[in-house]
Legacy VTK file of the C-alpha trace (Angstrom):
# vtk DataFile Version 3.0
C-alpha trace
ASCII
DATASET POLYDATA
POINTS 81 float
0.000 0.000 0.000
1.411 3.391 -0.943
1.875 6.258 1.454
-0.982 8.150 -0.175
-3.378 5.252 0.246
-2.390 4.845 3.897
-2.913 8.553 4.573
-6.244 8.548 2.737
-7.510 5.643 4.833
-6.348 7.302 8.051
-8.075 10.567 7.205
-11.323 9.035 6.026
-11.845 6.428 8.753
-12.055 6.313 12.527
-11.611 9.088 15.061
-9.232 11.037 12.824
-11.945 11.351 10.204
-14.256 13.129 12.632
-11.503 15.537 13.688
-10.756 16.397 10.065
-14.465 16.800 9.264
-14.902 19.197 12.181
-12.037 21.367 10.965
-13.120 21.246 7.317
-16.631 22.286 8.376
-15.281 25.258 10.345
-15.766 28.808 9.081
-12.326 28.912 7.464
-12.837 25.459 5.983
-16.053 26.625 4.371
-14.350 29.759 2.993
-11.659 27.608 1.424
-14.257 25.178 0.111
-15.852 27.943 -1.922
-12.599 28.332 -3.846
-11.993 24.709 -4.796
-13.831 22.199 -6.933
-15.185 19.790 -4.323
-16.252 17.215 -6.877
-12.788 17.169 -8.460
-11.258 16.829 -5.002
-13.557 13.927 -4.110
-12.859 12.093 -7.365
-9.109 12.640 -7.063
-9.084 11.366 -3.471
-11.141 8.299 -4.319
-9.071 7.404 -7.366
-5.665 8.292 -5.917
-5.047 10.985 -8.552
-2.029 12.528 -6.876
-1.456 15.141 -9.583
-4.930 16.646 -9.168
-4.678 16.458 -5.381
-1.323 18.239 -5.509
-2.763 20.980 -7.702
-5.723 21.495 -5.375
-3.505 21.416 -2.296
-1.197 23.972 -3.914
-4.142 26.320 -4.377
-5.234 25.823 -0.780
-1.743 26.373 0.602
-1.352 29.582 -1.357
-3.831 31.260 1.006
-3.464 32.187 4.676
-6.728 30.389 5.493
-5.412 27.274 3.763
-2.137 27.321 5.638
-3.982 27.737 8.931
-6.421 24.954 8.087
-3.610 22.515 7.315
-1.816 23.518 10.526
-4.970 22.829 12.537
-5.444 19.439 10.884
-1.828 18.475 11.583
-2.177 19.518 15.225
-5.429 17.631 15.680
-3.819 14.475 14.286
-0.884 14.771 16.663
1.637 16.150 14.180
2.441 19.292 16.156
5.339 21.195 14.725
LINES 1 82
81 0 1 2 3 4 5 6 7 8 9 10 11 12 13 14 15 16 17 18 19 20 21 22 23 24 25 26 27 28 29 30 31 32 33 34 35 36 37 38 39 40 41 42 43 44 45 46 47 48 49 50 51 52 53 54 55 56 57 58 59 60 61 62 63 64 65 66 67 68 69 70 71 72 73 74 75 76 77 78 79 80
């Protein structure tokens, strides 16, 4: 199993999934969501399309809200930096 597949399963299942959902559904998560193609993101995640995911992530990380959202997700998953 590739690293991407492992990460995808961790983020979409179990207690980590609920933590990520809570952050994504926050006010900043919703603001970011308005600027990305949710359907493209879903399809890319389900199919393992790393190129599309990288492009979407690049767009998210180019904003302050996106950087903060990723930081919050990392912290909630125990990856405090």
